[in-house]
C-alpha positions in Angstrom: -11.4 40.4 23.3 -11.9 42.3 26.6 -14.3 45.2 26.5 -11.6 47.8 27.5 -9.3 46.6 24.7 -12.1 47.1 22.1 -12.8 50.5 23.5 -9.1 51.4 23.2 -9.1 50.3 19.5 -12.2 52.3 18.9 -10.6 55.5 20.3 -7.4 54.7 18.3 -9.5 54.7 15.1 -11.2 58.0 16.1 -7.8 59.5 16.6 -6.6 58.4 13.2 -4.1 55.9 14.7 -3.1 52.4 13.5 -3.0 49.3 15.7 -1.4 45.9 15.5 -1.8 42.8 17.6 0.7 40.9 19.7 0.0 37.2 20.4 1.6 36.1 23.7 1.6 32.3 23.5 2.7 31.9 27.1 -1.1 31.9 27.8 -1.3 28.4 26.2 0.5 26.8 29.1 -1.6 28.7 31.6 -4.8 27.5 29.8 -3.5 23.9 29.9 -2.7 24.2 33.6 -6.2 25.6 34.2 -7.7 22.7 32.3 -9.3 25.0 29.7 -7.5 23.2 26.9 -5.2 20.2 26.5 -1.7 20.1 24.9 -3.2 17.9 22.2 -5.5 20.7 21.0 -3.2 23.6 21.7 -2.4 24.3 18.0 -6.1 24.1 17.0 -6.8 26.6 19.8 -4.1 29.0 18.5 -5.5 28.6 15.0 -9.0 29.6 16.2 -7.5 32.6 18.0 -5.8 33.9 14.8 -8.9 33.2 12.8 -10.8 35.4 15.2 -8.0 38.1 14.7 -8.3 37.7 10.9 -12.1 38.1 11.0 -12.2 41.0 13.4 -9.0 42.9 13.0 -6.7 42.0 10.1 -9.2 43.5 7.6 -9.8 46.6 9.6 -8.8 49.8 7.8 -6.9 50.9 10.9 -4.8 47.7 11.2 -1.1 48.5 10.8 0.2 46.8 7.6 3.4 46.3 5.8 2.4 46.5 2.2 -0.6 44.2 2.0 0.3 42.2 5.2 -1.2 43.0 8.6 1.5 43.1 11.3 1.4 40.4 13.9 3.9 40.2 16.7 4.6 37.4 19.2 6.2 38.0 22.6 8.3 34.9 22.5 7.6 32.3 21.3 7.3 30.8 24.8 5.1 27.8 24.1 5.1 27.1 20.4 8.9 27.1 20.0 9.1 24.9 16.8 8.8 26.6 13.5 6.5 23.8 12.3 4.0 24.8 15.0 3.7 28.2 13.5 3.5 26.9 10.0 0.5 25.0 11.1 -1.0 27.9 13.1 -0.6 30.4 10.3 -1.8 28.0 7.6 -5.5 28.5 8.4 -5.3 32.2 7.5 -6.3 33.6 4.2 -3.3 33.1 1.8 -3.9 36.7 0.5 -3.9 38.1 4.0 -1.0 36.3 5.7 0.5 38.5 8.5 4.0 40.0 8.6 5.0 37.9 11.6 7.7 39.1 14.1 9.0 37.2 17.1 11.3 38.4 19.9 15.1 38.5 19.3 15.2 35.5 16.8 13.4 35.0 13.6 11.5 31.9 12.8 11.4 30.8 9.2 7.6 31.1 9.2 8.0 34.7 10.1 9.1 38.0 8.5 11.7 38.8 11.1 12.1 39.6 14.8 12.1 42.6 17.1 14.7 43.6 19.7 13.9 43.9 23.3 15.7 45.2 26.5 18.1 42.2 27.1 17.7 42.1 30.9 18.8 38.5 30.9 22.3 39.8 30.2 22.3 41.6 33.6 21.8 38.3 35.5 18.6 39.6 37.2 18.1 40.6 40.8 19.9 43.8 41.8 22.4 43.6 38.9 22.6 46.4 36.4 22.7 46.0 32.6 25.7 48.0 31.6 25.9 50.3 28.5 28.5 48.0 27.0 26.2 44.9 27.4 23.3 46.8 25.8 25.5 47.9 22.9 26.7 44.4 22.4 23.2 43.0 22.3 22.0 45.7 19.8 25.0 45.1 17.5 24.5 41.3 17.6 20.8 41.7 16.9 21.4 43.9 13.8 24.1 41.5 12.6 21.6 38.6 12.7 18.8 40.8 11.3 20.8 41.7 8.2 19.9 38.3 6.7 16.1 38.6 7.4 13.5 40.0 5.1 12.7 42.7 7.7 13.3 43.4 11.4 12.0 45.8 14.0 14.2 47.9 16.3 13.0 48.8 19.7 13.7 51.9 21.8 13.3 52.1 25.5 14.0 54.6 28.3 15.0 52.3 31.2 14.1 49.2 33.0 13.3 49.1 36.7 10.7 46.6 37.6 8.7 46.2 40.9 8.4 42.4 40.8 10.5 41.7 43.8 9.0 44.5 45.9 5.5 43.3 45.0 6.3 39.7 46.0 5.8 38.5 42.4 9.1 36.8 41.8 12.6 38.2 41.5 13.6 41.3 39.6 14.9 41.0 36.0 17.6 43.5 36.8 18.1 47.3 36.2 18.8 49.4 33.2 19.7 53.0 34.1 17.7 55.9 32.6 21.0 57.8 32.3 19.2 61.2 32.2 17.4 60.3 29.0 20.4 58.9 27.2 19.1 55.4 27.1 16.0 56.4 25.3 17.8 58.9 23.1 20.5 56.4 22.0 18.2 53.4 21.4 15.7 55.5 19.5 18.3 57.2 17.4 19.7 53.8 16.4 16.2 52.5 15.6 15.5 55.5 13.4 18.7 55.4 11.4 19.2 51.7 10.7 17.3 49.4 8.3 14.5 48.7 10.7 11.1 48.3 9.0 9.5 50.3 11.8 10.3 51.4 15.3 8.7 49.9 18.5 8.6 52.1 21.5 8.9 49.5 24.4 6.5 50.4 27.0 4.8 47.1 27.8 3.9 46.7 31.5 4.7 50.4 31.7 5.1 51.4 35.4 5.5 47.8 36.5 8.8 47.6 34.6 9.7 51.3 34.6 9.5 51.5 30.8 6.8 54.2 30.7 7.1 57.0 28.2 3.9 58.5 29.6 4.3 61.6 31.7 5.2 61.1 35.3 6.1 63.2 38.3 9.6 61.9 38.1 10.3 62.6 34.5 7.6 65.0 33.4 7.1 65.1 29.6 10.8 64.6 29.0 10.6 61.1 27.3 7.8 62.1 24.9 9.8 65.3 24.2 12.8 63.1 23.2 10.5 61.2 20.8 9.2 64.5 19.3 12.8 65.8 18.9 14.1 62.7 17.1 11.0 62.6 14.9 11.7 66.1 13.9 15.4 65.3 13.3 15.0 62.1 11.3 11.5 61.9 9.9 9.8 65.3 9.6 11.7 68.5 9.9 8.5 70.4 9.9 7.0 68.5 12.9 5.5 71.5 14.8 4.7 70.2 18.3 6.5 70.5 21.6 6.2 69.1 25.1 4.0 72.1 26.0 1.4 70.8 23.6 1.3 67.5 25.4 -0.2 69.0 28.5 -3.4 69.6 26.5 -4.0 65.8 26.6 -3.8 65.8 30.4 -6.2 68.8 30.7 -8.6 67.0 28.3 -8.4 63.8 30.4 -9.2 65.7 33.7 -12.1 67.5 32.1 -13.5 64.3 30.7 -13.4 62.8 34.2 -15.1 65.8 35.6 -17.7 66.6 33.0 -18.1 63.3 31.1 -21.6 62.8 32.5 -22.8 66.3 31.5 -24.3 65.9 28.0 -23.6 69.5 26.9 -20.0 69.6 28.1 -19.3 66.1 27.0 -20.4 67.1 23.5 -18.0 70.1 23.6 -15.2 67.8 24.8 -15.9 65.5 21.8 -15.4 68.5 19.6 -12.2 69.4 21.4 -11.0 65.9 21.0 -11.5 66.1 17.2 -9.6 69.3 17.1 -6.8 67.9 19.3 -6.2 64.9 17.1 -6.5 67.0 14.0 -3.7 69.3 15.1 -6.0 72.3 15.6 -4.5 73.0 19.0 -5.3 76.7 19.3 -9.0 76.0 18.9 -8.9 73.1 21.3 -7.1 75.2 23.8 -9.9 77.8 23.7 -12.5 75.1 24.1 -10.7 73.6 27.1 -10.3 77.0 28.7 -14.0 77.6 28.3 -15.0 74.4 29.9 -12.4 74.8 32.7 -13.8 78.2 33.6 -17.4 76.9 33.1 -18.0 79.7 30.7 -17.3 80.2 27.1 -13.9 81.6 26.3 -14.3 82.0 22.6 -15.4 85.2 20.9 -19.2 85.7 20.7 -19.8 83.0 23.4 -23.0 82.5 25.3 -23.6 80.8 28.7 -27.1 79.8 29.7 -27.7 77.9 32.9 -25.7 74.7 32.8 -25.1 74.9 29.1 -22.1 76.3 27.4 -22.3 77.2 23.7 -19.6 78.5 21.4 -19.9 80.7 18.3 -16.6 80.2 16.5 -15.1 82.9 14.4 -15.2 82.4 10.6 -12.8 79.7 9.5 -12.9 77.9 12.9 -14.5 74.5 13.4 
């Protein structure tokens, strides 16, 4: 697995987050085209890939699980389209650690269910717009089919506006309007109130497809605020955070870029990170203020040369 992906998983663990894997089997055809594998050994290649996943990730304490099963998603299938292929591929895995396997739109019998996805194919692609009526028709049809499956995953998404045509990388898949946040609000509300096993926030390819939930100059923290509000409404009425709190992550990121090579300040940023992910935002805020001003901002603080030290009040860590 690429170094950056492993670093991302490491930071997810440090933040107390779970992760799951998505296997995109369209890479098989690309590997065949590049003469890395042959069609005759494509299934054995996929088996080796999942055995690697089992050894390195499925048993990880931070792997997202449904009951005892690690969650495995597939964006497709796009190469192995026959259920028998997946029966063979999954057969090499430990019988006691078989994944909860989800494909896109349609369930394969070898799998647990499927996940919904922005149905841009309904728009006809190009400059065409996916209408609210088309989107609702797709979501209703998906849930109707999913009622017969063991489980399914509902997806929520804010919009779709790709750059493929402008970038000279093929034609556009079409356009799904942001509708001033209504697209995300409606799709997420549906996902949180139906029988979905869990909710997928669709933000693959992010800015390239306009599905980003991350803060932008265009939308600010609005989309993450919608997620916060609906979590508070449907999952946790005591959820205490707001969009103002999200700005701390941006401040932390900028400080890490600026002072990451300074051992003393990097250590203080590590402590601030721990407080941020632990929900101790008032302490983290004071730590970030101290670093931003290049002097301690907490009570009983001391600054000596290039070092910044903090003596926290009783009860603070």
